C-alpha positions as CSV (number, residue, x, y, z in Angstrom):
1,M,-42.5,64.4,10.3
2,V,-42.3,62.4,7.1
3,V,-43.1,58.7,7.2
4,A,-41.0,56.5,4.8
5,L,-43.1,54.8,2.3
6,A,-42.4,51.1,2.2
7,R,-42.7,49.2,-1.1
8,A,-44.8,46.1,-0.5
9,A,-45.5,42.9,-2.3
10,P,-48.3,43.3,-4.8
11,E,-50.9,41.6,-2.6
12,A,-49.8,43.7,0.4
13,S,-50.1,46.9,-1.5
14,A,-53.8,46.5,-2.0
15,I,-55.7,49.1,-0.2
16,P,-59.1,47.5,0.4
17,I,-62.2,49.7,-0.1
18,D,-64.4,47.5,2.1
19,G,-64.6,48.8,5.6
20,E,-62.3,51.7,4.9
21,A,-64.0,54.9,6.2
22,P,-63.2,58.5,5.4
23,E,-62.0,60.9,8.0
24,A,-64.7,62.0,10.4
25,G,-66.7,65.0,9.2
26,A,-65.8,64.5,5.5
27,A,-68.7,64.4,3.1
28,V,-68.2,61.4,0.9
29,S,-70.5,59.4,-1.4
30,T,-70.1,55.7,-1.3
31,P,-70.1,53.9,-4.6
32,A,-72.4,50.8,-4.8
33,A,-69.6,48.6,-6.3
34,E,-67.4,49.3,-3.3
35,T,-68.5,46.1,-1.5
36,E,-67.7,43.9,-4.5
37,S,-64.2,44.9,-5.3
38,S,-61.1,46.7,-4.0
39,L,-58.7,49.0,-5.7
40,T,-55.0,49.1,-5.2
41,L,-53.0,52.2,-4.9
42,E,-51.4,51.3,-8.1
43,D,-54.8,51.2,-9.8
44,L,-55.5,54.7,-8.6
45,L,-52.1,56.1,-9.6
46,T,-52.7,54.6,-13.0
47,E,-55.9,56.7,-13.2
48,L,-53.7,59.8,-12.5
49,R,-51.5,58.8,-15.4
50,K,-54.5,58.5,-17.7
51,R,-55.6,62.0,-16.7
52,G,-52.2,63.6,-17.3
53,W,-51.0,64.3,-13.7
54,T,-47.3,64.8,-12.9
55,L,-45.7,62.7,-10.2
56,V,-43.0,64.1,-7.8
57,R,-40.9,61.8,-5.6
58,W,-38.6,62.7,-2.8
59,G,-36.0,60.0,-2.1
60,P,-35.0,56.9,-3.9
61,L,-37.4,54.8,-6.0
62,E,-37.0,51.8,-3.7
63,A,-37.9,53.8,-0.5
64,P,-39.3,57.3,-1.2
65,E,-39.9,59.5,1.7
66,L,-42.8,61.3,0.1
67,L,-44.8,61.1,-3.1
68,A,-47.0,63.8,-4.6
69,A,-49.0,64.2,-7.8
70,M,-50.2,67.4,-9.4
71,Y,-52.6,68.5,-12.1
72,H,-51.7,72.1,-13.1
73,R,-54.3,74.3,-14.9
74,A,-54.1,78.0,-15.9
75,T,-55.9,79.1,-12.7
76,S,-55.7,76.2,-10.3
77,A,-53.9,73.0,-9.4
78,D,-55.1,69.8,-7.9
79,V,-52.6,68.1,-5.6
80,F,-52.4,64.7,-4.0
81,I,-49.8,64.0,-1.3
82,L,-49.1,60.4,-0.2
83,R,-47.3,60.2,3.2
84,S,-47.9,56.6,4.1
85,K,-50.2,53.7,3.3
86,D,-52.7,55.2,5.8
87,D,-52.2,59.0,5.3
88,A,-52.8,61.2,2.3
89,T,-53.9,64.7,1.5
90,A,-55.5,66.3,-1.5
91,Y,-56.4,69.9,-2.3
92,R,-57.2,72.3,-5.0
93,C,-55.4,75.6,-4.8
94,P,-55.8,78.7,-6.9
95,I,-52.7,79.8,-9.0
96,I,-52.0,83.4,-8.3
97,G,-48.7,84.6,-9.9
98,D,-45.9,82.4,-8.7
99,S,-47.8,80.9,-5.7
100,P,-46.3,77.7,-4.6
101,V,-48.4,74.6,-5.4
102,F,-46.9,72.5,-2.6
103,C,-47.2,75.2,0.1
104,P,-50.4,77.0,-0.9
105,P,-51.4,80.2,0.9
106,V,-55.1,79.3,0.4
107,V,-57.0,76.4,-0.9
108,A,-60.4,76.1,-2.5
109,W,-61.0,72.5,-1.3
110,Q,-59.0,70.0,0.8
111,Y,-59.4,66.4,2.0
112,H,-57.2,64.4,4.4
113,G,-57.6,60.6,5.0
114,K,-56.7,57.2,3.7
115,P,-55.0,57.2,0.3
116,S,-57.8,55.4,-1.7
117,W,-60.5,57.7,-0.3
118,T,-58.3,60.8,-0.8
119,L,-57.6,59.9,-4.4
120,R,-61.2,59.1,-5.1
121,E,-62.3,62.5,-3.8
122,V,-59.7,64.6,-5.7
123,L,-60.4,62.7,-9.0
124,A,-64.2,63.2,-8.5
125,L,-63.8,67.0,-8.3
126,E,-65.6,69.0,-11.0
127,E,-63.3,71.1,-13.3
128,P,-62.9,74.7,-12.3
129,G,-65.7,76.9,-13.7
130,K,-68.2,74.0,-14.0
131,P,-71.3,73.7,-11.7
132,G,-70.3,71.9,-8.5
133,A,-66.6,72.9,-8.6
134,P,-65.3,74.0,-5.3
135,M,-65.1,77.8,-5.1
136,N,-64.6,78.5,-1.4
137,I,-61.3,80.1,-0.3
138,E,-60.0,78.7,3.0
139,A,-56.8,78.4,5.0
140,P,-55.0,75.2,4.2
141,H,-54.5,72.5,6.9
142,P,-50.8,72.0,7.7
143,K,-50.9,68.7,5.8
144,C,-51.3,70.8,2.6
145,T,-47.6,71.6,2.9
146,I,-44.6,69.6,1.8
147,P,-42.1,69.6,4.8
148,P,-38.7,71.1,4.4
149,G,-35.5,69.1,4.4
150,L,-36.6,66.3,2.1
151,P,-33.8,64.4,0.3
152,K,-32.4,65.6,-3.0
153,P,-32.7,65.2,-5.9
154,V,-36.4,65.7,-6.4
155,N,-37.5,63.5,-9.3
156,I,-40.3,64.8,-11.4
157,R,-42.0,62.6,-14.0
158,P,-44.8,63.7,-16.2
159,L,-47.4,60.9,-16.2
160,R,-49.1,61.8,-19.4
161,Q,-48.6,59.1,-21.9
162,N,-47.8,60.0,-25.5
163,L,-50.3,58.2,-27.7
């Protein structure tokens, strides 16, 4: 089931870092500055823009049903899926032939939780091939799949800024 994403007033869209905990069982490091500030979802999405991710939106700009972002490499893709203000998924999947990025048959890493934590985790991943980069191959959680029947058209917008 897809939860409609509501656009909120700027102060209501802030996703506080204080007191927000990752999903149980997830290994997460806690930044020291976390208690001193909070990041908004917009701040984190801006970081995706700076890093050259592509945004995919299903539904109208005013009320999208689902948002996703992807960073595609030659051998893998990092994906972030935002379902609601409280539910997000991120994963790294290997690219094998024409394997679907939004319905991966296997993943090398996955994380499910609140959007701010999920974005922090995927942005903190080491690049493929570097020490510390995820290399395990595992079955993806069902949340790693975009549900069928989403509205058309699908709007795709590269976030890379021409400098």
